PDB file of the backbone (N, CA, C, O) and the ligand in Angstrom, with CONECT records:
HET     ZN  A 101       1
ATOM      1  N   UNK A   1      26.897-101.402 -68.816  1.00  0.00           N
ATOM      2  CA  UNK A   1      27.262-100.464 -67.761  1.00  0.00           C
ATOM      3  C   UNK A   1      28.759-100.481 -67.517  1.00  0.00           C
ATOM      4  O   UNK A   1      29.296 -99.586 -66.865  1.00  0.00           O
ATOM      5  N   UNK A   2      29.429-101.489 -68.035  1.00  0.00           N
ATOM      6  CA  UNK A   2      30.862-101.520 -67.786  1.00  0.00           C
ATOM      7  C   UNK A   2      31.608-100.694 -68.811  1.00  0.00           C
ATOM      8  O   UNK A   2      31.952 -99.547 -68.526  1.00  0.00           O
ATOM      9  N   UNK A   3      31.871-101.220 -69.979  1.00  0.00           N
ATOM     10  CA  UNK A   3      32.765-100.547 -70.926  1.00  0.00           C
ATOM     11  C   UNK A   3      32.423 -99.092 -71.171  1.00  0.00           C
ATOM     12  O   UNK A   3      31.337 -98.754 -71.642  1.00  0.00           O
ATOM     13  N   UNK A   4      33.375 -98.247 -70.841  1.00  0.00           N
ATOM     14  CA  UNK A   4      33.191 -96.831 -71.101  1.00  0.00           C
ATOM     15  C   UNK A   4      33.884 -96.410 -72.387  1.00  0.00           C
ATOM     16  O   UNK A   4      33.883 -95.234 -72.753  1.00  0.00           O
ATOM     17  N   UNK A   5      34.474 -97.380 -73.064  1.00  0.00           N
ATOM     18  CA  UNK A   5      35.164 -97.065 -74.303  1.00  0.00           C
ATOM     19  C   UNK A   5      36.411 -96.251 -74.100  1.00  0.00           C
ATOM     20  O   UNK A   5      36.826 -95.494 -74.978  1.00  0.00           O
ATOM     21  N   UNK A   6      37.002 -96.405 -72.950  1.00  0.00           N
ATOM     22  CA  UNK A   6      38.202 -95.632 -72.678  1.00  0.00           C
ATOM     23  C   UNK A   6      39.415 -96.355 -73.222  1.00  0.00           C
ATOM     24  O   UNK A   6      39.702 -97.482 -72.817  1.00  0.00           O
ATOM     25  N   UNK A   7      40.121 -95.727 -74.126  1.00  0.00           N
ATOM     26  CA  UNK A   7      41.286 -96.344 -74.715  1.00  0.00           C
ATOM     27  C   UNK A   7      42.493 -96.099 -73.831  1.00  0.00           C
ATOM     28  O   UNK A   7      42.813 -94.953 -73.514  1.00  0.00           O
ATOM     29  N   UNK A   8      43.151 -97.147 -73.440  1.00  0.00           N
ATOM     30  CA  UNK A   8      44.318 -96.967 -72.589  1.00  0.00           C
ATOM     31  C   UNK A   8      45.508 -96.479 -73.402  1.00  0.00           C
ATOM     32  O   UNK A   8      45.751 -96.948 -74.513  1.00  0.00           O
ATOM     33  N   UNK A   9      46.234 -95.545 -72.842  1.00  0.00           N
ATOM     34  CA  UNK A   9      47.447 -95.067 -73.490  1.00  0.00           C
ATOM     35  C   UNK A   9      47.207 -94.105 -74.632  1.00  0.00           C
ATOM     36  O   UNK A   9      48.158 -93.680 -75.290  1.00  0.00           O
ATOM     37  N   UNK A  10      45.955 -93.751 -74.883  1.00  0.00           N
ATOM     38  CA  UNK A  10      45.685 -92.812 -75.977  1.00  0.00           C
ATOM     39  C   UNK A  10      44.978 -91.597 -75.393  1.00  0.00           C
ATOM     40  O   UNK A  10      43.761 -91.455 -75.512  1.00  0.00           O
ATOM     41  N   UNK A  11      45.741 -90.742 -74.775  1.00  0.00           N
ATOM     42  CA  UNK A  11      45.140 -89.567 -74.174  1.00  0.00           C
ATOM     43  C   UNK A  11      45.238 -88.349 -75.078  1.00  0.00           C
ATOM     44  O   UNK A  11      44.480 -87.392 -74.920  1.00  0.00           O
ATOM     45  N   UNK A  12      46.170 -88.379 -76.024  1.00  0.00           N
ATOM     46  CA  UNK A  12      46.354 -87.214 -76.882  1.00  0.00           C
ATOM     47  C   UNK A  12      45.278 -87.158 -77.971  1.00  0.00           C
ATOM     48  O   UNK A  12      44.886 -88.192 -78.512  1.00  0.00           O
ATOM     49  N   UNK A  13      44.811 -85.973 -78.284  1.00  0.00           N
ATOM     50  CA  UNK A  13      43.809 -85.827 -79.337  1.00  0.00           C
ATOM     51  C   UNK A  13      44.453 -85.840 -80.714  1.00  0.00           C
ATOM     52  O   UNK A  13      45.675 -85.766 -80.839  1.00  0.00           O
ATOM     53  N   UNK A  14      43.633 -85.933 -81.733  1.00  0.00           N
ATOM     54  CA  UNK A  14      44.133 -85.808 -83.101  1.00  0.00           C
ATOM     55  C   UNK A  14      44.088 -84.338 -83.518  1.00  0.00           C
ATOM     56  O   UNK A  14      43.293 -83.554 -83.000  1.00  0.00           O
ATOM     57  N   UNK A  15      44.949 -83.989 -84.453  1.00  0.00           N
ATOM     58  CA  UNK A  15      44.979 -82.625 -84.963  1.00  0.00           C
ATOM     59  C   UNK A  15      43.649 -82.302 -85.643  1.00  0.00           C
ATOM     60  O   UNK A  15      43.183 -83.073 -86.481  1.00  0.00           O
ATOM     61  N   UNK A  16      43.033 -81.170 -85.291  1.00  0.00           N
ATOM     62  CA  UNK A  16      41.746 -80.804 -85.900  1.00  0.00           C
ATOM     63  C   UNK A  16      41.888 -80.420 -87.374  1.00  0.00           C
ATOM     64  O   UNK A  16      40.887 -80.347 -88.087  1.00  0.00           O
ATOM     65  N   UNK A  17      43.104 -80.176 -87.837  1.00  0.00           N
ATOM     66  CA  UNK A  17      43.301 -79.742 -89.213  1.00  0.00           C
ATOM     67  C   UNK A  17      43.733 -80.858 -90.143  1.00  0.00           C
ATOM     68  O   UNK A  17      43.296 -80.912 -91.292  1.00  0.00           O
ATOM     69  N   UNK A  18      44.606 -81.771 -89.649  1.00  0.00           N
ATOM     70  CA  UNK A  18      45.090 -82.810 -90.556  1.00  0.00           C
ATOM     71  C   UNK A  18      44.873 -84.223 -90.019  1.00  0.00           C
ATOM     72  O   UNK A  18      45.086 -85.199 -90.738  1.00  0.00           O
ATOM     73  N   UNK A  19      44.444 -84.338 -88.742  1.00  0.00           N
ATOM     74  CA  UNK A  19      44.131 -85.645 -88.206  1.00  0.00           C
ATOM     75  C   UNK A  19      45.326 -86.427 -87.693  1.00  0.00           C
ATOM     76  O   UNK A  19      45.184 -87.576 -87.274  1.00  0.00           O
ATOM     77  N   UNK A  20      46.500 -85.814 -87.721  1.00  0.00           N
ATOM     78  CA  UNK A  20      47.673 -86.488 -87.174  1.00  0.00           C
ATOM     79  C   UNK A  20      47.579 -86.558 -85.661  1.00  0.00           C
ATOM     80  O   UNK A  20      46.814 -85.817 -85.042  1.00  0.00           O
ATOM     81  N   UNK A  21      48.352 -87.443 -85.075  1.00  0.00           N
ATOM     82  CA  UNK A  21      48.371 -87.532 -83.619  1.00  0.00           C
ATOM     83  C   UNK A  21      48.941 -86.250 -83.019  1.00  0.00           C
ATOM     84  O   UNK A  21      49.946 -85.720 -83.491  1.00  0.00           O
ATOM     85  N   UNK A  22      48.287 -85.767 -81.978  1.00  0.00           N
ATOM     86  CA  UNK A  22      48.792 -84.595 -81.286  1.00  0.00           C
ATOM     87  C   UNK A  22      49.857 -84.974 -80.274  1.00  0.00           C
ATOM     88  O   UNK A  22      49.803 -86.048 -79.675  1.00  0.00           O
ATOM     89  N   UNK A  23      50.818 -84.094 -80.088  1.00  0.00           N
ATOM     90  CA  UNK A  23      51.795 -84.277 -79.012  1.00  0.00           C
ATOM     91  C   UNK A  23      51.742 -83.040 -78.129  1.00  0.00           C
ATOM     92  O   UNK A  23      51.513 -81.936 -78.623  1.00  0.00           O
ATOM     93  N   UNK A  24      51.952 -83.211 -76.832  1.00  0.00           N
ATOM     94  CA  UNK A  24      51.889 -82.058 -75.929  1.00  0.00           C
ATOM     95  C   UNK A  24      52.977 -81.031 -76.261  1.00  0.00           C
ATOM     96  O   UNK A  24      54.135 -81.376 -76.497  1.00  0.00           O
ATOM     97  N   UNK A  25      52.573 -79.779 -76.272  1.00  0.00           N
ATOM     98  CA  UNK A  25      53.495 -78.689 -76.546  1.00  0.00           C
ATOM     99  C   UNK A  25      53.893 -78.079 -75.203  1.00  0.00           C
ATOM    100  O   UNK A  25      53.047 -77.619 -74.437  1.00  0.00           O
ATOM    101  N   UNK A  26      55.195 -78.085 -74.937  1.00  0.00           N
ATOM    102  CA  UNK A  26      55.687 -77.666 -73.624  1.00  0.00           C
ATOM    103  C   UNK A  26      56.475 -76.373 -73.747  1.00  0.00           C
ATOM    104  O   UNK A  26      57.307 -76.228 -74.642  1.00  0.00           O
ATOM    105  N   UNK A  27      56.215 -75.445 -72.854  1.00  0.00           N
ATOM    106  CA  UNK A  27      56.924 -74.172 -72.861  1.00  0.00           C
ATOM    107  C   UNK A  27      57.927 -74.119 -71.719  1.00  0.00           C
ATOM    108  O   UNK A  27      57.870 -74.890 -70.761  1.00  0.00           O
ATOM    109  N   UNK A  28      58.834 -73.187 -71.863  1.00  0.00           N
ATOM    110  CA  UNK A  28      59.828 -72.999 -70.806  1.00  0.00           C
ATOM    111  C   UNK A  28      61.093 -73.803 -71.077  1.00  0.00           C
ATOM    112  O   UNK A  28      61.204 -74.491 -72.093  1.00  0.00           O
ATOM    113  N   UNK A  29      62.026 -73.707 -70.171  1.00  0.00           N
ATOM    114  CA  UNK A  29      63.291 -74.405 -70.323  1.00  0.00           C
ATOM    115  C   UNK A  29      63.090 -75.879 -70.000  1.00  0.00           C
ATOM    116  O   UNK A  29      62.679 -76.219 -68.890  1.00  0.00           O
ATOM    117  N   UNK A  30      63.374 -76.753 -70.956  1.00  0.00           N
ATOM    118  CA  UNK A  30      63.126 -78.182 -70.718  1.00  0.00           C
ATOM    119  C   UNK A  30      64.189 -78.803 -69.835  1.00  0.00           C
ATOM    120  O   UNK A  30      65.371 -78.489 -69.968  1.00  0.00           O
ATOM    121  N   UNK A  31      63.786 -79.663 -68.954  1.00  0.00           N
ATOM    122  CA  UNK A  31      64.723 -80.442 -68.154  1.00  0.00           C
ATOM    123  C   UNK A  31      65.184 -81.654 -68.945  1.00  0.00           C
ATOM    124  O   UNK A  31      64.753 -81.844 -70.082  1.00  0.00           O
ATOM    125  N   UNK A  32      66.046 -82.476 -68.370  1.00  0.00           N
ATOM    126  CA  UNK A  32      66.568 -83.658 -69.080  1.00  0.00           C
ATOM    127  C   UNK A  32      65.473 -84.575 -69.599  1.00  0.00           C
ATOM    128  O   UNK A  32      65.545 -85.054 -70.731  1.00  0.00           O
ATOM    129  N   UNK A  33      64.461 -84.822 -68.776  1.00  0.00           N
ATOM    130  CA  UNK A  33      63.385 -85.720 -69.193  1.00  0.00           C
ATOM    131  C   UNK A  33      62.612 -85.137 -70.361  1.00  0.00           C
ATOM    132  O   UNK A  33      62.223 -85.856 -71.281  1.00  0.00           O
ATOM    133  N   UNK A  34      62.388 -83.820 -70.319  1.00  0.00           N
ATOM    134  CA  UNK A  34      61.658 -83.172 -71.401  1.00  0.00           C
ATOM    135  C   UNK A  34      62.477 -83.157 -72.688  1.00  0.00           C
ATOM    136  O   UNK A  34      61.935 -83.332 -73.779  1.00  0.00           O
ATOM    137  N   UNK A  35      63.773 -82.948 -72.557  1.00  0.00           N
ATOM    138  CA  UNK A  35      64.631 -82.973 -73.752  1.00  0.00           C
ATOM    139  C   UNK A  35      64.614 -84.337 -74.405  1.00  0.00           C
ATOM    140  O   UNK A  35      64.533 -84.459 -75.627  1.00  0.00           O
ATOM    141  N   UNK A  36      64.691 -85.366 -73.569  1.00  0.00           N
ATOM    142  CA  UNK A  36      64.693 -86.726 -74.094  1.00  0.00           C
ATOM    143  C   UNK A  36      63.359 -87.038 -74.771  1.00  0.00           C
ATOM    144  O   UNK A  36      63.321 -87.632 -75.848  1.00  0.00           O
ATOM    145  N   UNK A  37      62.261 -86.628 -74.122  1.00  0.00           N
ATOM    146  CA  UNK A  37      60.940 -86.871 -74.697  1.00  0.00           C
ATOM    147  C   UNK A  37      60.777 -86.117 -76.010  1.00  0.00           C
ATOM    148  O   UNK A  37      60.150 -86.617 -76.944  1.00  0.00           O
ATOM    149  N   UNK A  38      61.340 -84.920 -76.081  1.00  0.00           N
ATOM    150  CA  UNK A  38      61.244 -84.128 -77.304  1.00  0.00           C
ATOM    151  C   UNK A  38      62.064 -84.763 -78.427  1.00  0.00           C
ATOM    152  O   UNK A  38      61.640 -84.788 -79.582  1.00  0.00           O
ATOM    153  N   UNK A  39      63.247 -85.276 -78.068  1.00  0.00           N
ATOM    154  CA  UNK A  39      64.075 -85.939 -79.080  1.00  0.00           C
ATOM    155  C   UNK A  39      63.384 -87.155 -79.650  1.00  0.00           C
ATOM    156  O   UNK A  39      63.531 -87.473 -80.830  1.00  0.00           O
ATOM    157  N   UNK A  40      62.627 -87.836 -78.802  1.00  0.00           N
ATOM    158  CA  UNK A  40      61.913 -89.031 -79.227  1.00  0.00           C
ATOM    159  C   UNK A  40      60.589 -88.701 -79.914  1.00  0.00           C
ATOM    160  O   UNK A  40      59.910 -89.583 -80.439  1.00  0.00           O
ATOM    161  N   UNK A  41      60.237 -87.412 -79.901  1.00  0.00           N
ATOM    162  CA  UNK A  41      59.017 -87.004 -80.586  1.00  0.00           C
ATOM    163  C   UNK A  41      57.751 -87.201 -79.764  1.00  0.00           C
ATOM    164  O   UNK A  41      56.642 -87.130 -80.293  1.00  0.00           O
ATOM    165  N   UNK A  42      57.921 -87.448 -78.467  1.00  0.00           N
ATOM    166  CA  UNK A  42      56.747 -87.657 -77.621  1.00  0.00           C
ATOM    167  C   UNK A  42      56.139 -86.343 -77.145  1.00  0.00           C
ATOM    168  O   UNK A  42      54.955 -86.279 -76.813  1.00  0.00           O
ATOM    169  N   UNK A  43      56.961 -85.298 -77.115  1.00  0.00           N
ATOM    170  CA  UNK A  43      56.462 -83.962 -76.827  1.00  0.00           C
ATOM    171  C   UNK A  43      57.107 -83.008 -77.813  1.00  0.00           C
ATOM    172  O   UNK A  43      58.012 -83.390 -78.555  1.00  0.00           O
ATOM    173  N   UNK A  44      56.641 -81.758 -77.824  1.00  0.00           N
ATOM    174  CA  UNK A  44      57.266 -80.728 -78.644  1.00  0.00           C
ATOM    175  C   UNK A  44      57.583 -79.547 -77.747  1.00  0.00           C
ATOM    176  O   UNK A  44      56.842 -79.243 -76.812  1.00  0.00           O
ATOM    177  N   UNK A  45      58.693 -78.886 -78.040  1.00  0.00           N
ATOM    178  CA  UNK A  45      59.093 -77.744 -77.232  1.00  0.00           C
ATOM    179  C   UNK A  45      58.648 -76.456 -77.900  1.00  0.00           C
ATOM    180  O   UNK A  45      58.946 -76.206 -79.068  1.00  0.00           O
ATOM    181  N   UNK A  46      57.932 -75.647 -77.140  1.00  0.00           N
ATOM    182  CA  UNK A  46      57.372 -74.411 -77.694  1.00  0.00           C
ATOM    183  C   UNK A  46      58.228 -73.192 -77.448  1.00  0.00           C
ATOM    184  O   UNK A  46      57.874 -72.091 -77.871  1.00  0.00           O
ATOM    185  N   UNK A  47      59.355 -73.367 -76.767  1.00  0.00           N
ATOM    186  CA  UNK A  47      60.216 -72.230 -76.487  1.00  0.00           C
ATOM    187  C   UNK A  47      59.857 -71.562 -75.173  1.00  0.00           C
ATOM    188  O   UNK A  47      58.913 -71.955 -74.487  1.00  0.00           O
ATOM    189  N   UNK A  48      60.636 -70.542 -74.842  1.00  0.00           N
ATOM    190  CA  UNK A  48      60.474 -69.909 -73.534  1.00  0.00           C
ATOM    191  C   UNK A  48      59.365 -68.866 -73.522  1.00  0.00           C
ATOM    192  O   UNK A  48      58.820 -68.538 -72.468  1.00  0.00           O
ATOM    193  N   UNK A  49      59.038 -68.353 -74.689  1.00  0.00           N
ATOM    194  CA  UNK A  49      58.014 -67.312 -74.717  1.00  0.00           C
ATOM    195  C   UNK A  49      56.638 -67.936 -74.650  1.00  0.00           C
ATOM    196  O   UNK A  49      56.304 -68.819 -75.440  1.00  0.00           O
ATOM    197  N   UNK A  50      55.860 -67.481 -73.722  1.00  0.00           N
ATOM    198  CA  UNK A  50      54.506 -68.000 -73.573  1.00  0.00           C
ATOM    199  C   UNK A  50      53.526 -66.863 -73.823  1.00  0.00           C
ATOM    200  O   UNK A  50      53.554 -65.838 -73.141  1.00  0.00           O
ATOM    201  N   UNK A  51      52.677 -67.056 -74.790  1.00  0.00           N
ATOM    202  CA  UNK A  51      51.668 -66.037 -75.065  1.00  0.00           C
ATOM    203  C   UNK A  51      50.551 -66.147 -74.032  1.00  0.00           C
ATOM    204  O   UNK A  51      50.550 -67.062 -73.209  1.00  0.00           O
ATOM    205  N   UNK A  52      49.617 -65.230 -74.077  1.00  0.00           N
ATOM    206  CA  UNK A  52      48.546 -65.235 -73.079  1.00  0.00           C
ATOM    207  C   UNK A  52      47.611 -66.423 -73.270  1.00  0.00           C
ATOM    208  O   UNK A  52      46.987 -66.889 -72.317  1.00  0.00           O
ATOM    209  N   UNK A  53      47.517 -66.905 -74.496  1.00  0.00           N
ATOM    210  CA  UNK A  53      46.653 -68.048 -74.763  1.00  0.00           C
ATOM    211  C   UNK A  53      47.434 -69.063 -75.586  1.00  0.00           C
ATOM    212  O   UNK A  53      47.186 -69.218 -76.782  1.00  0.00           O
ATOM    213  N   UNK A  54      48.372 -69.750 -74.953  1.00  0.00           N
ATOM    214  CA  UNK A  54      49.269 -70.627 -75.708  1.00  0.00           C
ATOM    215  C   UNK A  54      48.575 -71.882 -76.198  1.00  0.00           C
ATOM    216  O   UNK A  54      47.671 -72.412 -75.552  1.00  0.00           O
ATOM    217  N   UNK A  55      49.021 -72.344 -77.360  1.00  0.00           N
ATOM    218  CA  UNK A  55      48.557 -73.637 -77.854  1.00  0.00           C
ATOM    219  C   UNK A  55      49.150 -74.721 -76.973  1.00  0.00           C
ATOM    220  O   UNK A  55      50.255 -74.569 -76.454  1.00  0.00           O
ATOM    221  N   UNK A  56      48.436 -75.792 -76.805  1.00  0.00           N
ATOM    222  CA  UNK A  56      48.905 -76.870 -75.944  1.00  0.00           C
ATOM    223  C   UNK A  56      49.247 -78.142 -76.703  1.00  0.00           C
ATOM    224  O   UNK A  56      49.835 -79.069 -76.145  1.00  0.00           O
ATOM    225  N   UNK A  57      48.877 -78.181 -77.977  1.00  0.00           N
ATOM    226  CA  UNK A  57      49.150 -79.382 -78.769  1.00  0.00           C
ATOM    227  C   UNK A  57      49.777 -78.967 -80.088  1.00  0.00           C
ATOM    228  O   UNK A  57      49.560 -77.859 -80.578  1.00  0.00           O
ATOM    229  N   UNK A  58      50.548 -79.865 -80.645  1.00  0.00           N
ATOM    230  CA  UNK A  58      51.062 -79.659 -81.979  1.00  0.00           C
ATOM    231  C   UNK A  58      51.093 -81.017 -82.668  1.00  0.00           C
ATOM    232  O   UNK A  58      50.942 -82.051 -82.017  1.00  0.00           O
ATOM    233  N   UNK A  59      51.288 -81.014 -83.982  1.00  0.00           N
ATOM    234  CA  UNK A  59      51.323 -82.274 -84.722  1.00  0.00           C
ATOM    235  C   UNK A  59      52.553 -82.296 -85.605  1.00  0.00           C
ATOM    236  O   UNK A  59      53.329 -81.340 -85.632  1.00  0.00           O
ATOM    237  N   UNK A  60      52.726 -83.381 -86.321  1.00  0.00           N
ATOM    238  CA  UNK A  60      53.920 -83.524 -87.156  1.00  0.00           C
ATOM    239  C   UNK A  60      53.974 -82.468 -88.251  1.00  0.00           C
ATOM    240  O   UNK A  60      55.048 -82.165 -88.771  1.00  0.00           O
ATOM    241  N   UNK A  61      52.832 -81.910 -88.603  1.00  0.00           N
ATOM    242  CA  UNK A  61      52.810 -80.855 -89.633  1.00  0.00           C
ATOM    243  C   UNK A  61      52.868 -79.464 -89.015  1.00  0.00           C
ATOM    244  O   UNK A  61      52.684 -78.452 -89.692  1.00  0.00           O
ATOM    245  N   UNK A  62      53.126 -79.442 -87.719  1.00  0.00           N
ATOM    246  CA  UNK A  62      53.329 -78.195 -86.992  1.00  0.00           C
ATOM    247  C   UNK A  62      52.078 -77.341 -86.884  1.00  0.00           C
ATOM    248  O   UNK A  62      52.165 -76.129 -86.689  1.00  0.00           O
ATOM    249  N   UNK A  63      50.935 -77.957 -87.008  1.00  0.00           N
ATOM    250  CA  UNK A  63      49.714 -77.244 -86.634  1.00  0.00           C
ATOM    251  C   UNK A  63      49.708 -77.148 -85.110  1.00  0.00           C
ATOM    252  O   UNK A  63      50.243 -78.019 -84.424  1.00  0.00           O
ATOM    253  N   UNK A  64      49.109 -76.099 -84.594  1.00  0.00           N
ATOM    254  CA  UNK A  64      49.016 -75.969 -83.139  1.00  0.00           C
ATOM    255  C   UNK A  64      47.601 -75.622 -82.768  1.00  0.00           C
ATOM    256  O   UNK A  64      46.918 -74.886 -83.480  1.00  0.00           O
ATOM    257  N   UNK A  65      47.168 -76.153 -81.658  1.00  0.00           N
ATOM    258  CA  UNK A  65      45.818 -75.843 -81.202  1.00  0.00           C
ATOM    259  C   UNK A  65      45.741 -75.863 -79.682  1.00  0.00           C
ATOM    260  O   UNK A  65      46.553 -76.518 -79.029  1.00  0.00           O
ATOM    261  N   UNK A  66      44.777 -75.156 -79.117  1.00  0.00           N
ATOM    262  CA  UNK A  66      44.670 -75.042 -77.660  1.00  0.00           C
ATOM    263  C   UNK A  66      43.944 -76.220 -77.031  1.00  0.00           C
ATOM    264  O   UNK A  66      43.355 -77.048 -77.725  1.00  0.00           O
ATOM    265  N   UNK A  67      43.993 -76.279 -75.737  1.00  0.00           N
ATOM    266  CA  UNK A  67      43.324 -77.359 -74.993  1.00  0.00           C
ATOM    267  C   UNK A  67      42.471 -76.736 -73.891  1.00  0.00           C
ATOM    268  O   UNK A  67      43.008 -76.131 -72.963  1.00  0.00           O
ATOM    269  N   UNK A  68      41.166 -76.875 -73.981  1.00  0.00           N
ATOM    270  CA  UNK A  68      40.309 -76.318 -72.935  1.00  0.00           C
ATOM    271  C   UNK A  68      40.404 -77.070 -71.618  1.00  0.00           C
ATOM    272  O   UNK A  68      40.179 -76.495 -70.553  1.00  0.00           O
ATOM    273  N   UNK A  69      40.732 -78.342 -71.686  1.00  0.00           N
ATOM    274  CA  UNK A  69      40.828 -79.142 -70.468  1.00  0.00           C
ATOM    275  C   UNK A  69      42.290 -79.463 -70.200  1.00  0.00           C
ATOM    276  O   UNK A  69      42.833 -80.428 -70.739  1.00  0.00           O
ATOM    277  N   UNK A  70      42.921 -78.651 -69.365  1.00  0.00           N
ATOM    278  CA  UNK A  70      44.356 -78.823 -69.141  1.00  0.00           C
ATOM    279  C   UNK A  70      44.707 -80.123 -68.433  1.00  0.00           C
ATOM    280  O   UNK A  70      45.848 -80.579 -68.502  1.00  0.00           O
ATOM    281  N   UNK A  71      43.737 -80.720 -67.754  1.00  0.00           N
ATOM    282  CA  UNK A  71      44.037 -81.996 -67.102  1.00  0.00           C
ATOM    283  C   UNK A  71      44.366 -83.062 -68.129  1.00  0.00           C
ATOM    284  O   UNK A  71      45.206 -83.929 -67.890  1.00  0.00           O
ATOM    285  N   UNK A  72      43.703 -82.995 -69.272  1.00  0.00           N
ATOM    286  CA  UNK A  72      43.993 -83.971 -70.324  1.00  0.00           C
ATOM    287  C   UNK A  72      45.406 -83.755 -70.867  1.00  0.00           C
ATOM    288  O   UNK A  72      46.153 -84.701 -71.119  1.00  0.00           O
ATOM    289  N   UNK A  73      45.742 -82.477 -71.038  1.00  0.00           N
ATOM    290  CA  UNK A  73      47.086 -82.161 -71.524  1.00  0.00           C
ATOM    291  C   UNK A  73      48.143 -82.638 -70.531  1.00  0.00           C
ATOM    292  O   UNK A  73      49.152 -83.226 -70.919  1.00  0.00           O
ATOM    293  N   UNK A  74      47.903 -82.382 -69.255  1.00  0.00           N
ATOM    294  CA  UNK A  74      48.855 -82.795 -68.226  1.00  0.00           C
ATOM    295  C   UNK A  74      49.005 -84.311 -68.185  1.00  0.00           C
ATOM    296  O   UNK A  74      50.099 -84.833 -67.977  1.00  0.00           O
ATOM    297  N   UNK A  75      47.891 -85.007 -68.387  1.00  0.00           N
ATOM    298  CA  UNK A  75      47.944 -86.472 -68.386  1.00  0.00           C
ATOM    299  C   UNK A  75      48.779 -86.984 -69.555  1.00  0.00           C
ATOM    300  O   UNK A  75      49.567 -87.918 -69.407  1.00  0.00           O
ATOM    301  N   UNK A  76      48.598 -86.364 -70.715  1.00  0.00           N
ATOM    302  CA  UNK A  76      49.357 -86.769 -71.894  1.00  0.00           C
ATOM    303  C   UNK A  76      50.835 -86.442 -71.712  1.00  0.00           C
ATOM    304  O   UNK A  76      51.708 -87.220 -72.098  1.00  0.00           O
ATOM    305  N   UNK A  77      51.104 -85.284 -71.118  1.00  0.00           N
ATOM    306  CA  UNK A  77      52.481 -84.887 -70.874  1.00  0.00           C
ATOM    307  C   UNK A  77      53.141 -85.851 -69.899  1.00  0.00           C
ATOM    308  O   UNK A  77      54.284 -86.264 -70.093  1.00  0.00           O
ATOM    309  N   UNK A  78      52.415 -86.200 -68.861  1.00  0.00           N
ATOM    310  CA  UNK A  78      52.938 -87.116 -67.867  1.00  0.00           C
ATOM    311  C   UNK A  78      53.272 -88.460 -68.499  1.00  0.00           C
ATOM    312  O   UNK A  78      54.315 -89.049 -68.214  1.00  0.00           O
ATOM    313  N   UNK A  79      52.375 -88.941 -69.361  1.00  0.00           N
ATOM    314  CA  UNK A  79      52.600 -90.222 -70.026  1.00  0.00           C
ATOM    315  C   UNK A  79      53.822 -90.145 -70.946  1.00  0.00           C
ATOM    316  O   UNK A  79      54.617 -91.082 -71.022  1.00  0.00           O
ATOM    317  N   UNK A  80      53.957 -89.014 -71.642  1.00  0.00           N
ATOM    318  CA  UNK A  80      55.073 -88.850 -72.574  1.00  0.00           C
ATOM    319  C   UNK A  80      56.404 -88.784 -71.831  1.00  0.00           C
ATOM    320  O   UNK A  80      57.406 -89.340 -72.282  1.00  0.00           O
ATOM    321  N   UNK A  81      56.404 -88.114 -70.712  1.00  0.00           N
ATOM    322  CA  UNK A  81      57.643 -87.944 -69.959  1.00  0.00           C
ATOM    323  C   UNK A  81      58.072 -89.220 -69.263  1.00  0.00           C
ATOM    324  O   UNK A  81      59.263 -89.446 -69.050  1.00  0.00           O
ATOM    325  N   UNK A  82      57.105 -90.058 -68.907  1.00  0.00           N
ATOM    326  CA  UNK A  82      57.451 -91.276 -68.178  1.00  0.00           C
ATOM    327  C   UNK A  82      57.690 -92.453 -69.101  1.00  0.00           C
ATOM    328  O   UNK A  82      58.142 -93.511 -68.664  1.00  0.00           O
ATOM    329  N   UNK A  83      57.384 -92.269 -70.397  1.00  0.00           N
ATOM    330  CA  UNK A  83      57.608 -93.355 -71.352  1.00  0.00           C
ATOM    331  C   UNK A  83      59.107 -93.566 -71.537  1.00  0.00           C
ATOM    332  O   UNK A  83      59.901 -92.630 -71.439  1.00  0.00           O
ATOM    333  N   UNK A  84      59.465 -94.794 -71.801  1.00  0.00           N
ATOM    334  CA  UNK A  84      60.877 -95.119 -71.963  1.00  0.00           C
ATOM    335  C   UNK A  84      61.133 -95.634 -73.369  1.00  0.00           C
ATOM    336  O   UNK A  84      60.333 -96.385 -73.927  1.00  0.00           O
ATOM    337  N   UNK A  85      62.252 -95.222 -73.928  1.00  0.00           N
ATOM    338  CA  UNK A  85      62.650 -95.790 -75.204  1.00  0.00           C
ATOM    339  C   UNK A  85      63.352 -97.121 -74.954  1.00  0.00           C
ATOM    340  O   UNK A  85      64.062 -97.293 -73.963  1.00  0.00           O
ATOM    341  N   UNK A  86      63.144 -98.021 -75.841  1.00  0.00           N
ATOM    342  CA  UNK A  86      63.804 -99.312 -75.675  1.00  0.00           C
ATOM    343  C   UNK A  86      64.660 -99.612 -76.889  1.00  0.00           C
ATOM    344  O   UNK A  86      65.304-100.659 -76.947  1.00  0.00           O
TER     345      UNK A  86
HETATM  346 ZN    ZN A 101      47.975 -81.125 -88.106  1.00  0.00          ZN2+
END
């Protein structure tokens, strides 16, 4: 009844096409924290144009896919933005 199999720190899904780790895809003008996270590869910048059904994840091979549960995406984005490089 205890272990729910929840992996800590692994909120991002894998790419459905190649299996690489997904990173949150962020639209709009990035702030300093978002720029830093993007430089470190923790998020990806999708540009200012937002389509009606934007993809929310991307991978190292630039596949993009949507996210039906935006809370998961927001959680991954939050983790990526608050992570620190050492
Ligand atoms: Zn991929």
